[in-house]
Kinemage of the C-alpha trace (Angstrom):
@kinemage 1
@onewidth
@group {chain A} dominant
@subgroup {mainchain}
@vectorlist {calphas} color= white
{ca met a 1} P 0.000 0.000 0.000
{ca pro a 2} L 1.292 3.531 -0.729
{ca asp a 3} L 2.623 5.551 2.176
{ca ala a 4} L 0.089 7.606 4.137
{ca tyr a 5} L -0.619 10.876 2.348
{ca ser a 6} L -0.638 14.078 4.377
{ca leu a 7} L -2.032 17.422 3.243
{ca asp a 8} L 0.302 19.274 5.597
{ca gly a 9} L 2.585 21.515 3.581
{ca lys a 10} L 0.652 20.852 0.358
{ca ser a 11} L -0.831 23.337 -2.082
{ca val a 12} L -4.473 22.459 -2.824
{ca leu a 13} L -6.751 23.741 -5.596
{ca val a 14} L -10.533 23.335 -5.427
{ca thr a 15} L -12.587 23.882 -8.574
{ca gly a 16} L -16.044 25.149 -7.670
{ca gly a 17} L -14.384 26.351 -4.483
{ca thr a 18} L -17.135 28.859 -3.643
{ca gly a 19} L -19.879 26.209 -3.661
{ca ser a 20} L -21.340 24.499 -0.590
{ca phe a 21} L -18.915 21.576 -0.736
{ca gly a 22} L -15.923 23.713 -1.694
{ca lys a 23} L -16.317 26.085 1.225
{ca arg a 24} L -16.829 23.305 3.764
{ca phe a 25} L -13.878 21.316 2.395
{ca ile a 26} L -11.593 24.362 2.522
{ca ala a 27} L -12.768 25.186 6.049
{ca ser a 28} L -11.880 21.628 7.097
{ca leu a 29} L -8.443 21.980 5.473
{ca leu a 30} L -7.779 25.131 7.472
{ca his a 31} L -9.055 23.616 10.714
{ca asp a 32} L -7.624 20.086 10.588
{ca his a 33} L -4.521 20.366 8.411
{ca asn a 34} L -1.619 22.676 7.758
{ca pro a 35} L -1.673 23.365 3.997
{ca arg a 36} L 0.898 25.640 2.404
{ca arg a 37} L -1.610 27.303 0.071
{ca ile a 38} L -5.236 26.876 -1.050
{ca val a 39} L -6.479 28.079 -4.430
{ca ile a 40} L -10.211 28.725 -4.844
{ca tyr a 41} L -10.997 28.377 -8.548
{ca ser a 42} L -14.466 29.523 -9.623
{ca arg a 43} L -16.207 31.795 -12.096
{ca asp a 44} L -18.342 33.932 -9.734
{ca glu a 45} L -16.587 37.073 -8.497
{ca leu a 46} L -19.377 37.933 -6.038
{ca lys a 47} L -19.150 34.555 -4.295
{ca gln a 48} L -15.385 34.922 -4.128
{ca phe a 49} L -15.734 38.383 -2.562
{ca glu a 50} L -18.270 37.079 -0.036
{ca met a 51} L -15.945 34.215 0.815
{ca gln a 52} L -12.919 36.521 1.174
{ca thr a 53} L -14.761 38.783 3.613
{ca ser a 54} L -16.507 36.081 5.656
{ca ser a 55} L -15.532 35.421 9.251
{ca thr a 56} L -14.547 31.852 8.366
{ca phe a 57} L -12.018 32.682 5.662
{ca ala a 58} L -10.881 36.305 6.193
{ca pro a 59} L -8.486 35.356 9.042
{ca his a 60} L -6.660 32.988 6.653
{ca ala a 61} L -6.074 35.468 3.832
{ca asp a 62} L -2.357 34.659 3.801
{ca leu a 63} L -3.092 31.037 2.779
{ca leu a 64} L -5.949 31.600 0.315
{ca arg a 65} L -5.709 32.587 -3.337
{ca tyr a 66} L -8.806 33.369 -5.414
{ca phe a 67} L -8.718 32.611 -9.143
{ca ile a 68} L -11.545 33.743 -11.406
{ca gly a 69} L -11.823 31.075 -14.072
{ca asp a 70} L -14.019 28.466 -15.728
{ca val a 71} L -13.193 24.758 -16.027
{ca arg a 72} L -14.019 25.180 -19.719
{ca asp a 73} L -10.769 27.184 -20.027
{ca glu a 74} L -7.824 24.764 -20.069
{ca ala a 75} L -5.181 27.495 -20.317
{ca arg a 76} L -6.541 29.260 -17.230
{ca leu a 77} L -6.694 25.964 -15.319
{ca thr a 78} L -3.094 25.220 -16.237
{ca arg a 79} L -1.989 28.626 -14.963
{ca ala a 80} L -3.960 28.155 -11.723
{ca met a 81} L -2.377 24.732 -11.132
{ca glu a 82} L 1.198 25.969 -11.130
{ca asp a 83} L 2.860 24.675 -7.942
{ca ile a 84} L -0.298 22.761 -6.933
{ca asp a 85} L -0.030 19.303 -5.319
{ca val a 86} L -3.686 18.287 -4.906
{ca val a 87} L -6.786 19.079 -6.983
{ca ile a 88} L -10.366 18.567 -5.783
{ca his a 89} L -12.696 18.888 -8.769
{ca ala a 90} L -16.108 19.980 -7.471
{ca ala a 91} L -17.212 22.354 -10.259
{ca ala a 92} L -20.238 21.158 -12.223
{ca leu a 93} L -23.583 22.124 -13.703
{ca lys a 94} L -25.797 19.876 -11.594
{ca gln a 95} L -29.410 21.045 -11.866
{ca val a 96} L -31.253 18.281 -13.743
{ca pro a 97} L -33.919 20.459 -15.450
{ca ala a 98} L -31.335 23.079 -16.489
{ca ala a 99} L -29.129 20.381 -18.014
{ca glu a 100} L -32.084 18.915 -19.929
{ca tyr a 101} L -32.963 22.361 -21.325
{ca asn a 102} L -29.347 23.413 -22.031
{ca pro a 103} L -27.706 20.085 -22.831
{ca phe a 104} L -24.491 21.160 -24.486
{ca glu a 105} L -23.780 23.691 -21.740
{ca ala a 106} L -23.742 20.743 -19.326
{ca val a 107} L -21.502 18.806 -21.712
{ca lys a 108} L -19.040 21.702 -21.935
{ca thr a 109} L -18.742 22.093 -18.166
{ca asn a 110} L -19.110 18.514 -16.927
{ca ile a 111} L -17.306 16.574 -19.687
{ca ile a 112} L -15.002 18.975 -21.523
{ca gly a 113} L -14.284 20.672 -18.201
{ca ala a 114} L -13.273 17.307 -16.730
{ca glu a 115} L -10.851 16.685 -19.609
{ca asn a 116} L -9.425 20.184 -19.103
{ca val a 117} L -8.814 19.477 -15.416
{ca ile a 118} L -7.037 16.242 -16.366
{ca asn a 119} L -4.878 17.924 -19.018
{ca ala a 120} L -3.944 20.820 -16.750
{ca ser a 121} L -3.045 18.404 -13.935
{ca met a 122} L -0.869 16.386 -16.315
{ca ala a 123} L 0.877 19.551 -17.533
{ca thr a 124} L 1.865 20.645 -14.035
{ca ala a 125} L 3.254 18.929 -10.939
{ca val a 126} L -0.070 17.823 -9.437
{ca glu a 127} L 0.180 14.592 -7.409
{ca arg a 128} L -3.436 13.657 -6.709
{ca val a 129} L -6.790 14.535 -8.246
{ca val a 130} L -10.155 13.597 -6.742
{ca ala a 131} L -13.273 14.337 -8.789
{ca leu a 132} L -16.721 14.523 -7.205
{ca ser a 133} L -19.463 12.496 -8.844
{ca thr a 134} L -23.106 11.641 -8.101
{ca asp a 135} L -25.405 8.659 -7.724
{ca lys a 136} L -27.124 9.899 -10.883
{ca ala a 137} L -24.057 8.722 -12.849
{ca ala a 138} L -24.987 5.081 -12.146
{ca ala a 139} L -27.267 3.826 -14.957
{ca pro a 140} L -28.126 7.450 -15.846
{ca ile a 141} L -31.506 8.428 -17.269
{ca asn a 142} L -30.948 12.194 -17.388
{ca leu a 143} L -28.307 14.289 -19.095
{ca tyr a 144} L -26.696 15.453 -15.870
{ca gly a 145} L -26.094 11.836 -14.839
{ca ala a 146} L -24.830 10.971 -18.310
{ca thr a 147} L -22.311 13.827 -18.287
{ca lys a 148} L -21.055 12.817 -14.849
{ca leu a 149} L -20.703 9.193 -15.962
{ca ala a 150} L -18.585 10.406 -18.893
{ca ser a 151} L -16.568 12.548 -16.477
{ca asp a 152} L -16.005 9.548 -14.182
{ca lys a 153} L -14.747 7.500 -17.135
{ca leu a 154} L -12.341 10.285 -18.129
{ca phe a 155} L -10.822 10.547 -14.661
{ca val a 156} L -10.453 6.778 -14.259
{ca ala a 157} L -8.919 6.401 -17.735
{ca ala a 158} L -6.494 9.286 -17.112
{ca asn a 159} L -4.452 6.845 -15.031
{ca asn a 160} L -3.802 4.804 -18.191
{ca his a 161} L -1.863 7.584 -19.897
{ca arg a 162} L -0.107 9.344 -17.042
{ca gly a 163} L 3.206 7.921 -18.263
{ca gly a 164} L 6.040 8.485 -15.832
{ca arg a 165} L 4.214 11.249 -13.967
{ca asp a 166} L 3.707 10.755 -10.250
{ca ile a 167} L -0.021 11.509 -10.374
{ca arg a 168} L -3.178 9.618 -9.459
{ca phe a 169} L -6.783 10.269 -10.443
{ca ser a 170} L -9.791 8.888 -8.544
{ca val a 171} L -13.515 9.616 -8.193
{ca val a 172} L -15.838 9.957 -5.190
{ca arg a 173} L -19.505 9.162 -5.836
{ca tyr a 174} L -22.210 9.802 -3.250
{ca gly a 175} L -25.920 10.588 -2.937
{ca asn a 176} L -27.997 13.645 -2.090
{ca val a 177} L -26.162 16.111 0.138
{ca met a 178} L -28.540 17.164 2.895
{ca gly a 179} L -29.500 20.800 2.460
{ca ser a 180} L -27.586 21.439 -0.767
{ca arg a 181} L -28.989 24.119 -3.057
{ca gly a 182} L -32.041 22.951 -4.994
{ca ser a 183} L -32.489 19.769 -2.932
{ca val a 184} L -35.724 18.522 -1.418
{ca ile a 185} L -35.257 19.448 2.250
{ca pro a 186} L -34.817 23.227 1.794
{ca phe a 187} L -37.588 23.042 -0.832
{ca phe a 188} L -39.952 21.530 1.741
{ca met a 189} L -38.796 23.924 4.478
{ca asp a 190} L -39.663 26.913 2.291
{ca arg a 191} L -43.189 25.540 1.931
{ca ala a 192} L -43.671 24.122 5.413
{ca asn a 193} L -46.265 26.742 6.361
{ca ala a 194} L -48.239 26.502 3.122
{ca gly a 195} L -50.410 23.637 4.380
{ca ala a 196} L -49.383 21.192 1.647
{ca leu a 197} L -46.159 19.705 0.296
{ca pro a 198} L -45.776 18.353 -3.257
{ca ile a 199} L -44.690 14.688 -3.282
{ca thr a 200} L -43.489 13.271 -6.585
{ca asp a 201} L -44.261 9.650 -5.669
{ca val a 202} L -44.963 8.044 -2.292
{ca arg a 203} L -42.535 5.203 -3.127
{ca met a 204} L -39.583 7.503 -3.844
{ca thr a 205} L -36.342 7.047 -1.891
{ca arg a 206} L -32.956 8.745 -1.922
{ca phe a 207} L -29.531 8.255 -0.372
{ca asn a 208} L -28.564 10.842 2.226
{ca ile a 209} L -25.201 12.252 3.268
{ca thr a 210} L -24.460 15.377 5.263
{ca leu a 211} L -22.027 17.965 3.965
{ca asp a 212} L -19.550 17.168 6.751
{ca glu a 213} L -19.745 13.447 5.966
{ca gly a 214} L -19.118 14.162 2.276
{ca val a 215} L -16.087 16.306 3.110
{ca lys a 216} L -14.675 13.616 5.418
{ca phe a 217} L -15.170 10.944 2.766
{ca val a 218} L -13.181 12.992 0.251
{ca his a 219} L -10.379 13.449 2.793
{ca asp a 220} L -10.396 9.693 3.492
{ca ser a 221} L -10.391 8.861 -0.223
{ca leu a 222} L -7.415 11.164 -0.825
{ca ala a 223} L -5.443 9.110 1.681
{ca arg a 224} L -6.672 5.739 0.371
{ca met a 225} L -6.449 6.255 -3.383
{ca trp a 226} L -4.157 4.119 -5.534
{ca gly a 227} L -5.473 5.705 -8.737
{ca gly a 228} L -8.473 4.688 -10.850
{ca glu a 229} L -11.001 3.877 -8.133
{ca ile a 230} L -14.553 5.135 -7.789
{ca phe a 231} L -15.160 5.401 -4.037
{ca val a 232} L -18.770 4.950 -2.837
{ca pro a 233} L -19.668 5.495 0.844
{ca arg a 234} L -22.107 3.276 2.708
{ca ile a 235} L -24.814 5.753 3.761
{ca pro a 236} L -28.488 5.608 4.800
{ca ser a 237} L -31.549 6.189 2.649
{ca tyr a 238} L -34.747 8.086 3.336
{ca arg a 239} L -38.298 7.940 2.041
{ca ile a 240} L -39.554 11.192 0.563
{ca thr a 241} L -42.767 10.881 2.581
{ca asp a 242} L -40.708 10.657 5.803
{ca val a 243} L -38.834 13.838 4.866
{ca ala a 244} L -42.172 15.606 4.443
{ca met a 245} L -43.300 14.321 7.847
{ca ala a 246} L -40.050 15.450 9.466
{ca val a 247} L -40.313 18.975 8.021
{ca ala a 248} L -44.059 19.595 8.300
{ca pro a 249} L -45.956 16.803 10.095
{ca asp a 250} L -49.294 18.579 9.801
{ca ala a 251} L -49.020 19.445 6.110
{ca lys a 252} L -50.996 17.579 3.501
{ca gln a 253} L -48.905 15.534 1.068
{ca glu a 254} L -50.030 16.110 -2.526
{ca val a 255} L -48.746 13.634 -5.120
{ca val a 256} L -47.697 15.541 -8.243
{ca gly a 257} L -45.904 12.833 -10.251
{ca ile a 258} L -42.265 12.118 -11.108
{ca arg a 259} L -40.524 14.865 -13.055
{ca pro a 260} L -38.656 14.181 -16.304
{ca gly a 261} L -35.251 12.648 -15.659
{ca glu a 262} L -36.099 11.377 -12.154
{ca lys a 263} L -35.944 7.819 -10.815
{ca leu a 264} L -38.035 6.243 -8.074
{ca his a 265} L -34.823 4.996 -6.460
{ca glu a 266} L -31.205 6.000 -6.998
{ca glu a 267} L -28.296 3.616 -7.462
{ca met a 268} L -24.659 4.168 -6.601
{ca leu a 269} L -23.448 0.743 -7.627
{ca thr a 270} L -25.279 -1.299 -10.250
{ca ser a 271} L -25.347 -5.092 -10.488
{ca thr a 272} L -22.940 -4.783 -13.424
{ca asp a 273} L -20.604 -2.562 -11.378
{ca ser a 274} L -20.619 -5.175 -8.615
{ca leu a 275} L -18.740 -7.614 -10.870
{ca ser a 276} L -15.674 -5.419 -10.445
{ca ser a 277} L -16.247 -3.917 -7.000
{ca ile a 278} L -14.783 -4.411 -3.539
{ca glu a 279} L -16.806 -4.012 -0.354
{ca phe a 280} L -15.219 -2.632 2.812
{ca asp a 281} L -16.841 -2.006 6.207
{ca asp a 282} L -18.121 1.486 5.437
{ca tyr a 283} L -17.555 1.992 1.709
{ca phe a 284} L -17.333 0.318 -1.688
{ca val a 285} L -14.757 0.679 -4.449
{ca ile a 286} L -15.549 0.242 -8.143
{ca leu a 287} L -12.297 -0.921 -9.694
{ca pro a 288} L -10.905 0.526 -12.944
{ca ser a 289} L -11.801 -1.285 -16.179
{ca phe a 290} L -8.136 -1.740 -17.079
{ca pro a 291} L -5.882 -3.277 -14.386
{ca leu a 292} L -3.805 -0.560 -12.740
{ca phe a 293} L -2.740 -2.269 -9.520
{ca asp a 294} L -2.815 -5.570 -7.642
{ca val a 295} L -6.491 -5.902 -6.707
{ca glu a 296} L -5.930 -8.495 -3.996
{ca ala a 297} L -3.256 -6.342 -2.346
{ca phe a 298} L -5.597 -3.339 -2.600
{ca ala a 299} L -8.445 -5.306 -0.966
{ca ala a 300} L -6.165 -6.505 1.815
{ca glu a 301} L -4.599 -3.161 2.650
{ca ser a 302} L -7.099 -0.371 1.902
{ca gly a 303} L -9.505 -0.577 4.831
{ca ser a 304} L -9.606 -1.140 8.576
{ca ala a 305} L -10.467 -4.735 7.666
{ca pro a 306} L -9.771 -6.557 4.385
{ca gly a 307} L -12.255 -5.892 1.608
{ca val a 308} L -14.195 -8.617 -0.170
{ca his a 309} L -15.450 -8.856 -3.732
{ca cys a 310} L -19.122 -7.923 -4.025
{ca ala a 311} L -21.522 -10.807 -4.523
{ca glu a 312} L -22.716 -11.439 -8.055
{ca gly a 313} L -25.937 -9.521 -8.725
{ca phe a 314} L -25.442 -7.145 -5.795
{ca ser a 315} L -26.497 -3.536 -6.325
{ca tyr a 316} L -26.411 -0.583 -3.967
{ca asn a 317} L -29.859 0.954 -4.365
{ca ser a 318} L -31.593 3.563 -2.199
{ca gly a 319} L -34.815 1.533 -2.266
{ca ser a 320} L -33.274 -1.765 -1.137
{ca asn a 321} L -30.715 -0.229 1.238
{ca asp a 322} L -30.374 -1.947 4.620
{ca glu a 323} L -30.434 1.363 6.526
{ca phe a 324} L -33.228 3.953 6.418
{ca leu a 325} L -33.455 7.148 8.434
{ca thr a 326} L -36.602 7.404 10.582
{ca val a 327} L -38.767 10.525 10.743
{ca asp a 328} L -37.242 11.387 14.144
{ca glu a 329} L -33.698 10.893 12.857
{ca leu a 330} L -34.428 13.077 9.850
{ca arg a 331} L -35.930 15.789 12.041
{ca gln a 332} L -32.884 15.742 14.316
{ca leu a 333} L -30.495 15.940 11.347
{ca ile a 334} L -32.444 18.845 9.871
{ca glu a 335} L -32.368 20.695 13.195
{ca thr a 336} L -28.635 20.132 13.791
{ca lys a 337} L -27.239 20.331 10.253
{ca met a 338} L -29.432 23.002 8.642
{ca his a 339} L -29.853 25.700 11.272
């Protein structure tokens, strides 16, 4: 197994660094590690200004650098990655309806942008790249999921042509981040006093992960990565009707039907994926299509206990998950994580 990887003394660049994940990840870097420099790469000058002047980040102005730029611009990415050791790629167009209406815009950011991040990392001295993915990339039925699946494939395959460079690319895939912009919980909270909540389908389920859990999983994956893995955390599911009960127990639930591009249940690991996946105590790893390392050594050394190959036909599905959050657990999470 590779030596333990420390972020102390490293220069880290985060694409989409002014987003919910980016800000929380950078805050955790400042709190728990001793980085040499952090570059926030994003295209929104207002969000960068707000971040610069916030009480969380203003005291660390000597460590933070703010780059205006778009992942669609390879030359700008390459300039931003000078003297960078670690890249966290969190920038994406992720709103499903917007991607369906503006398909090639999503392609340019999520696919071409991914290739630009890879090329810029290869052209500089970057050591490790972790790209954020989504459960919608598993057996995708909407364009957003399809673009993220293509992005995942690009990052995994980048390990095949890294040549003599000391660089590794891996992917982290997880489910709905509790409270992220445009997600169901803040949507319900905005309408909690309206007397009724729109429910797409009473059978609908989703995976759930808090922002802090997502940040920790990325940190853990950075330390574990050999290059070419898709890391999938073991996390609970919830029923959409239970979320409505947790937010507004007295509100009427009105079924409005599934929207275009939505599934009843999300998958993070399909039955086909399971043929080349390893299961550890609290996460799964989808192995690269082309052999990049000794799989048995990886399984033996990459977790607190040895990993095992997933059973044939296994899938990791939000509807058949073995752990569901109760209404009380959801209410407690909402109160502690979203206020």
